[in-house]
C-alpha positions in Angstrom: 81.8 86.1 139.8 80.1 83.8 137.4 81.3 80.3 138.0 78.3 78.4 136.8 79.7 75.6 134.5 80.3 72.8 134.5 77.8 72.7 137.4 77.6 70.2 140.2 79.6 67.2 141.3 79.5 65.4 138.0 81.4 68.2 136.2 84.0 68.5 139.0 84.4 64.7 139.0 85.1 64.8 135.2 87.7 67.5 135.7 89.3 65.6 138.6 89.4 62.4 136.5 91.1 64.2 133.7 93.6 65.8 136.1 94.4 62.3 137.5 94.9 60.9 134.0 97.2 63.9 133.2 99.3 63.2 136.3 99.5 59.5 135.5 100.7 60.2 131.9 103.4 62.5 133.2 104.5 60.0 135.8 104.7 57.2 133.2 106.2 59.5 130.6 103.7 58.2 128.0 104.5 60.9 125.5 103.6 64.5 124.7 100.8 63.4 122.4 98.7 61.7 125.1 99.3 64.6 127.4 98.2 67.1 124.8 95.1 65.1 124.1 94.1 65.0 127.7 94.9 68.7 128.2 92.8 69.6 125.2 89.9 67.6 126.5 90.1 69.2 129.9 90.3 72.8 128.6 87.8 72.2 125.9 85.1 71.3 128.5 85.3 74.9 129.8 85.4 76.8 126.5 81.8 77.9 126.5 82.0 78.9 130.2 85.1 81.0 129.6 83.2 82.7 126.8 80.2 83.4 129.0 82.2 84.8 131.8 84.2 87.0 129.5 81.1 88.3 127.7 79.5 89.2 131.1 82.6 90.7 132.7 83.6 92.7 129.7 80.1 93.8 128.7 80.8 97.5 129.1 83.7 97.2 126.6 81.4 95.6 124.0 83.9 92.9 123.0 83.4 91.5 119.5 83.2 87.8 118.7 86.8 87.9 117.7 87.7 89.6 121.0 86.0 86.8 122.9 87.8 84.2 120.8 91.1 85.9 121.7 90.2 85.9 125.4 89.3 82.2 125.3 92.6 81.3 123.6 94.5 83.5 126.1 92.8 81.8 129.0 93.7 78.4 127.5 97.3 79.5 127.4 97.2 80.7 131.0 95.7 77.4 132.2 98.2 75.3 130.1 101.1 77.2 131.8 99.5 76.7 135.3 99.0 73.0 134.6 102.6 72.7 133.7 103.5 73.9 137.2 101.0 71.8 139.2 97.8 69.7 138.9 96.5 70.2 142.4 95.0 73.7 143.0 93.2 73.0 146.3 89.9 73.8 144.8 87.7 72.6 141.9 89.2 73.2 138.5 86.2 75.3 137.4 87.2 77.9 139.9 90.7 78.0 138.5 89.2 78.5 135.1 86.9 81.3 136.3 89.8 83.1 138.1 92.0 83.0 135.0 89.2 84.2 132.9 88.6 87.2 135.2 92.4 88.0 135.0 92.4 87.8 131.3 89.4 90.1 131.0 91.2 92.6 133.3 94.2 92.4 130.9 91.9 92.9 127.9 90.4 96.0 129.5 93.9 97.4 130.0 94.8 96.7 126.4 91.7 98.5 125.3 92.7 101.6 127.3 96.2 101.5 125.8 95.1 101.3 122.2 96.3 104.3 120.3 93.8 106.6 118.5 92.8 105.4 115.1 94.3 107.3 112.1 91.8 109.8 110.7 92.3 111.8 107.5 91.9 115.5 107.8 88.6 117.0 106.5 90.3 118.5 103.4 91.3 115.0 102.4 87.6 114.0 101.8 85.8 114.9 98.6 83.2 117.6 98.5 79.9 115.8 97.7 78.6 119.0 96.1 81.5 119.3 93.6 80.5 117.8 90.3 84.1 117.1 89.3 85.0 115.2 92.5 85.9 111.6 92.0 83.5 108.9 93.2 84.3 106.8 96.2 84.9 103.9 93.9 87.4 105.8 91.8 89.2 107.0 94.9 89.3 103.4 96.3 90.7 102.2 93.0 93.3 104.9 92.9 94.2 104.2 96.6 94.5 100.5 96.0 96.8 101.1 93.0 99.0 103.3 95.1 99.2 100.8 97.9 100.5 98.2 95.4 103.5 100.5 94.9 104.6 100.3 98.5 107.1 97.8 99.9 105.8 94.3 100.4 105.3 94.5 104.2 103.9 98.0 104.2 101.6 97.0 101.4 100.3 94.1 103.4 99.9 96.1 106.7 98.1 99.0 105.0 95.8 96.7 102.9 94.8 94.7 105.9 94.3 97.9 108.0 92.4 100.1 105.4 90.8 97.6 103.0 90.1 94.7 105.3 89.5 96.7 108.4 91.6 94.5 110.6 92.7 95.9 114.1 96.4 96.6 114.5 96.7 93.9 117.2 95.2 91.3 114.7 97.6 92.4 112.0 100.6 92.1 114.3 99.5 88.6 115.4 99.0 87.5 111.8 102.6 88.6 110.9 104.3 87.7 114.1 105.4 91.2 115.0 104.8 93.7 117.8 101.9 96.2 117.6 104.4 99.0 117.5 105.9 97.7 114.2 102.5 97.7 112.6 101.8 101.2 113.8 105.1 102.6 112.5 104.8 100.9 109.1 101.2 102.0 108.7 102.0 105.6 109.7 105.0 105.6 107.2 102.8 104.2 104.4 100.1 106.8 105.0 102.6 109.6 104.8 103.8 108.2 101.5 100.3 107.9 100.2 99.3 111.4 101.3 102.3 112.9 99.7 102.0 110.9 96.4 101.1 112.3 93.0 98.0 110.1 92.9 96.5 111.7 96.0 97.6 115.1 94.8 95.7 114.5 91.6 92.6 113.7 93.5 93.0 116.8 95.6 93.3 119.0 92.5 90.1 117.6 91.2 88.4 118.8 94.4 89.9 122.3 94.4 87.8 125.0 92.8 89.0 126.2 89.4 90.0 129.9 88.9 86.9 132.0 88.9 84.7 129.4 90.8 83.3 130.3 94.1 
């Protein structure tokens, strides 16, 4: 386990001093603002270390920068909950940080395994590059965007963020404050509407050979 920062007694002393201040503020009931400020300072000191541990531990999963940001924020949430329960962990706080980071990386790996397969269009839904009458990618994208605008407001937002912005379903769900399943259902429903639409059928007709063509 990589537990390398902050190194040495100085870092541990700073953590201990902040934990003492946090305990004092709570005892004196000095207000949530002071408590939040101290908590932010304590957790902020370990941000880069959390990121390094996560990047190392999740290396085989090739986490993106956004994934690492999510892990850091999730570890902060874990630590904030833990610090609400107690301030004395019987070991340097950096070890508590490292442990919670490892647990969050484990949860991240599980989430990766549970992710549903991406939605792929069938081969016949792609234009034949050899067909001179096939619409260009730009024309298809324009037609698709126009069709998306005809969907309901929420389905429109979900599908636009998924297909045009390339956002992951988890990210879309978080942006809109809904469950991942809600995004999947809405996206699947919207795709069925699009694939059954007149606009898509017109595109398919352009790709089909005319009578007498080989």
